[in-house]
C-alpha positions as CSV (number, residue, x, y, z in Angstrom):
1,M,157.6,97.2,99.5
2,N,158.9,94.4,101.6
3,T,157.4,90.9,101.7
4,S,155.2,91.4,104.8
5,D,153.8,94.7,103.4
6,L,153.1,93.0,100.1
7,K,151.3,90.1,101.8
8,A,149.2,92.5,103.8
9,D,148.3,94.5,100.7
10,L,147.3,91.4,98.8
11,I,145.2,90.1,101.6
12,N,143.4,93.5,101.9
13,R,142.8,93.7,98.2
14,I,141.6,90.1,97.9
15,S,139.2,90.6,100.8
16,Q,137.6,93.5,98.9
17,L,136.9,91.5,95.8
18,K,133.3,91.0,94.8
19,E,133.6,89.0,91.6
20,K,133.7,85.3,92.2
21,T,135.5,84.6,88.9
22,M,138.4,86.8,89.9
23,M,138.7,85.0,93.2
24,E,138.6,81.7,91.4
25,E,141.4,82.8,89.1
26,I,143.5,83.9,92.0
27,Q,142.9,80.5,93.7
28,K,144.0,78.7,90.5
29,L,147.2,80.7,90.3
30,L,148.0,80.0,94.0
31,D,147.1,76.4,93.7
32,F,149.4,76.1,90.6
33,E,152.3,78.0,92.4
34,L,151.9,75.9,95.5
35,N,151.6,72.6,93.6
36,E,148.4,71.8,95.5
37,N,146.4,70.9,92.4
38,E,147.2,69.7,88.9
39,Y,146.5,72.4,86.4
40,I,143.8,71.3,84.0
41,L,144.0,72.5,80.4
42,T,140.9,73.4,78.4
43,E,140.3,71.6,75.1
44,S,141.3,74.8,73.4
45,Q,144.6,75.0,75.2
46,K,145.3,71.4,74.4
47,Y,144.6,72.0,70.8
48,R,146.9,75.0,70.6
49,I,149.7,73.1,72.3
50,A,149.3,70.2,69.8
51,E,149.2,72.8,67.0
52,G,152.4,74.4,68.2
53,Q,154.2,71.1,68.6
54,A,153.2,70.1,65.0
55,E,154.5,73.5,63.7
56,Y,157.8,73.0,65.6
57,K,158.1,69.5,64.2
58,N,157.6,70.8,60.7
59,S,160.0,73.7,61.3
60,A,157.1,76.1,60.7
61,Y,158.4,78.8,63.1
62,L,160.5,81.9,63.2
63,T,163.8,82.1,65.0
64,E,164.2,85.1,67.4
65,Y,166.7,86.6,64.9
66,K,164.3,86.3,62.0
67,A,161.4,87.6,64.0
68,N,163.4,90.6,65.0
69,Q,164.5,91.2,61.4
70,D,160.8,91.1,60.3
71,I,159.9,93.6,63.0
72,E,162.7,96.0,62.0
73,E,161.7,95.7,58.4
74,W,158.0,96.4,59.3
75,L,158.9,99.4,61.5
76,G,161.1,100.8,58.7
77,E,158.1,100.8,56.3
78,K,156.1,103.0,58.6
């Protein structure tokens, strides 16, 4: 599907939406992508970011290598 076909398809599908919340989510995504508005984080999102930063600072994370090892070990047990 080329760009103009994709745009036409999206416009058509968006025009058929009935749920306001879905339209608002699409608007947020477009605003973010087009840098028209600052993305506002919820308190829950801010908390999770702070939590992740603290875990990283305390080295409480898995490397990709270790995570893959754990997954392989878990799959081998099945």
